[in-house]
N, C-alpha and C positions, 0 to 999 in steps of 0.2 A: 515419537513424542508421547509421553504418558498423559493421561487425563485425570488430574487430581480430583478427589471427591470431597475433601474436607474444606471447610470454609476458613480455617485458621491459617494465616499467612505462613508462619514458619513451617507448619506441617505440609502445606502446599509445595513450598520450595524443596523440602526434603524428598517429596515424592517425585519430583522431576528427575529425569535421567541426568547423568553427568553432562551430556552434550547440551541439554536444555538449561541446566542450572548455571553452567559457566558460559552461556551464550555471549554476554558482553566481552569476555576475554577472547573467545574465538573470533568475534567480529573485529575486535581491535587488532588481533594478529593477522586477520585476512586483509585489513586495510593496509597495515604495514607491509605485508608480503606483496600486495599489489603495487604499492609505491616503489618498493625495492626492485621488483621485476621490471617495472616500466622504466626505471632509471638505469638498471644494470645490464639489461639485455637489449642491445641495439636493434632497432627496427621491429621490436615486439608490438608496439602500438599499431604500426602500419600493417603488420601481418594479421593481427586480430581484427582489424577493420576491413581487411581485403575482401572478406566474404561476409555479405550481409543477408539478413532474412527479414524482409519487410522493413528495410531501412535501419534495422538493429543488427549490431555485430552478431554473427552466428554463435560464437561461444556464449554471449549473454542470452541469446534466445534459447539456447539449449539449457542453460542454467535456470532460466525462468520456468521452462516447461517441467524440468525435473523437480523444481521447488514446489510447484503447484499440484502436481499429480497425486502425491501421497495424501495431502490434506483433502482433496476433492474425492479421493477414494474412501475417506472416512465418513463422508456425509451420508446420512440415512435419508435417501431420496423419497422414501415412502412417508416421511414426516413433514415434507415441505408444505403441505396444506395447512398445518398448524401455524406456519409463519405467514403465509399469504392472507390468512384471516385476521391477522393482527394489524388493524388499520393505524393504530398509534405508532407502531414501529415503522411502517411503510411511509406514512406521511412525514414523520419526523426525519427520516433518512432523506427523502426527496427534498425537503426544505433545506436541510443542512448542506447537502451535496450540491444542489443546483440553484439555490437562491443565496444562501448565506456564504458558502465557501468561495465562489468566484468573486463576490462583492468584497469579501474580507481581503483576499489576495490583491485585488485591484487597489483597495485603500492602503494596504501596507506597502505595496510596491511604490505608489506615488508619494507616500509620506516619508519613506526611508531611502528611496533612490530617485529623488527628483532630478538629480544631475546626471544620471546614468541611464539613458533611454534604452540601450540595448539590453542591459540586465533587467530593467523594469519590464520590458516586453516579454522577456524569457520567463520571468516569474509569473506574469499574468497567464501565460500559456500553461505553465505548470498548474496554476489554480483551476484552470478549466478542465484539465484531464483528471477525471475522478478515478480512484484506484480500482483495479480489477485483478491485481496479482498479489503483491506482498501482504496486503491487508489480511488475506486468508491465513498467512503464517502468524501474524501478530495476534489475531483473534484466537487461533488455536492455542498458542502459548499462554494466553491470558485466560484460558478456559471459557471463552465465549461460546455462543450458540452457533455450531457449525452450519446447521440447516438455515438459520437466519442469515448468516454470512453469505452462503451460496445464493440465496434469493436476492439479497441486497446488491451483491456484486453483479448478478444477472440483470437486475433493473438498471443499475448504473451503466452497464454495457449498452443496453438498448437506448437509454437517454443519450449516451455519449455519441452514438452513431448519428443521431438526429440533431443534437443540441450543440455539439462542440463548435462547429463552424459558425452557427448562429450566434452563440455567446462570444466567440472570438471576434466576430464583426462588431458586436455591441460594445464589448469592453475595450477594444483596441481602436475603434473608429467612432462609433456613435456617441457613447458616453463621454469620452474625452472632448469631442466636438461640442457637446452641450455645456461642458464645464470650461471651455476655452483652453483646453490642454492640447498637447501634441498628439496627433493621430497617426496610426499605422495600420497595416493589414497583415493577414497571414494567408498563405497559399496552401490550401488543403482541400480535400474532397471527401464526400461522404464515403466513397469506396475505400479511400486510404484509411479512414478511421474504422470502417467495418472490417477491413482486413486485419488491423491490429487486434480488434476484439475477437475475431474468429480464431486467430492464431494463438494469442496469449491467454484467452479464456476458453474458447471453444474446444481446442484440442485436448487440454488436460481435463476439462469438464466431461467431455464425452468419454475419455479414457477412464476417468474415475467412476462414472456411472456404469459403464459396461463391466468394469472390473468387479464392482459390488454386485451387480445383477447376476453375472455368470458365476462369480465366486460363491455367493450365497446359494445359488441354485445347485451348484455341484457339491459343496461341502457343508452348507448350512451357515447361519449367522454366527453361531458360537465360534466355529472354527475360523471364520473370516475375521472376526473382531479380536479373538484371543491369540490367533496364530499368524495369520497373514498380515494384518495391519501393523503389528509390532515389527515385522521384518522390513516393511517398506517405509515405516514412519521416519527413521533417521535421514532418509534421502531428501526429505524436504529441507532440512537444515544444511545438508551437504550442498544442495543446489543453491541455497541462499549464500553460503560462504563462497562457493565457486563464483557466483555472480559478482559478489563484492570484490573479490580478487581481480577479476577481469575489468570491472569498472575503474578501479584505482590504477590498474596497469595502463589502461587506455588514456586516462585523464591526469595521470600523475604529474606530467610536465606542466600542464596548465595550472594545476593546483599549487605546485611548488613555486612556479614562476610568478604567480599572481596572488600571493597570500592575502593582500589587503582587499583585492576585489572579491575573493572568496569569502572573506569575513563580512564585507558589506552585503553580499548576497545572502549570507547565512542568517543575519539578524532578522529580516522579515520572515524568513522561513521558520526560524525558531518560534517567533511570535505566532505565526500562522498555525503550526502544529499544536502548540500549547492551547491556543484559544479554541481550535476546532475540536480537539480531543476533550478538553475540559468542558466545553459547551455541550458536546454530545453526551458526556457522562452525567452532567448535572440534569440535562433534559430527560434522559432516560430514567434517572432516579426520581425526578419530580412526577413524571407521569406513570410511575409504578411498573416499569418493564421488568424489574428483577435484575439480578447481577448479570446473568448470561447475555440477555439481549441488550442491556445497557452497555456492556462492554463491546458487543458487536456494533452497536450504533456509534459509539465513540471512535472505534478504530476505522470503520468504513467512512466516517466523516473526515478523519484526519489524514488518511492515506491518499496518494496521488498516483496516477498512471504515468510514471516517468518514461516508460518506453514510448508512448505516444507523444508526450511533450518533447522529448529529444528528437524523435523522428520528424515532427512538424517543424521544429526550430531549424534543424539541419537542412530540410528540404526547402524551406523558405529563405533562410538567411545565410546558410553555409556552415560547414563543419567547424570552422575556426571563429565563428561569430560570437559576440557576447551573449546573444540569445541562447545559443547552444551551450555555452558555459553555464549559464544560469540553470538550464535544464539538467545538466550533469550534476551541479552542486545539489540540486533538489534531493535525489536519493542518498547522496553522501551525508546530508544532514538528517534526512528522514529516518534512515536505518538506526543510528544510535539513539535518536530521540524516542522513537517508538519502541525500541527495545527497553529503554528506561521506563516508558509508560506501561509496558507489560508488567513490570514489577510493582509499579504504583497500583495498577488494577488488582493484582493479587493481594496487595496490602489492604485494599478497600473491600475485598471480598468478604472478609470477616464481619465488617460493619453491616453489610447487606444481610448476612445471616442472622446477626444479632437483632437487627430491626425486624426481620421477618418473624423470628421466634417470639419477639416481644408482642407483635401484633397478634400472633396466634394465641399467646397466653392471655391477652386482655380481651379476647373475644368471648362473649357469654356462651 
């Protein structure tokens, strides 16, 4: 993936590679291909699900790892201290991810799915699982701050290990009890969540760090960034498209056989992604983070860790449960919505540049 340097939206899009520029088309084709494979090849879903890695289908796990490695190899780890010193960014991210996000999903699930308790519970679980994977792709495509994304994802990972089960207990049992609503519980452990974090973030993060460290040591930073990174960059989107194909192949029957249920689940998800991303973008702009970190804040707030949400839903309620279906619909809605928001971000980039240049010109 290229890294545009101009603030003008049309120029930014022109500088993207063909793979990046036509990403919505490739994702649409991947969705259709997955549905066709799932319907036309007997037993494909069972075969793909036969081998699992930490509760996630092995092909999906491979796709996620391939997807994340190139982006994490691009991170300049020697610049992370500039991010950790930005308290505005860190505090804003923590509030959006661990206070506002779960509360918003709880409210939307109860408002829009009051008669569908299984789907409602599944959505609340999705809201509790903060993103540690695909958000890195969206942030990179939208020219966000890579170093900031790496730090925020790492912080989300630590909070996820310790807070997921606690917040699940609060939003599924305690808060509904206070409000006189139906209560439920989830069966998960700190170790289960820690494994998900270590596998889907730890492995590609360590690989990316070691690649940059030894690559720069052997050949220098100029070679590493001008020669090596362009070679591995496209694999991030190859991994993304492969993951989407497998997801749709696995869940195609459920999606096609229950279109009305999928539509009901999709509505609160659409509202959730729009509010979280929009709120993050507005907040970043108001507190003066600049385009790069505002974009990172918005995407890290909007994304969710669907691997963890699906694994918890299946482990607690079963693979054919409504809770599991809600978890599966999550990424199927998230992917096209956040791809669209990548283009919205690039369109807004020019306004940030104009505002910054105006401020500079008016300074005495």
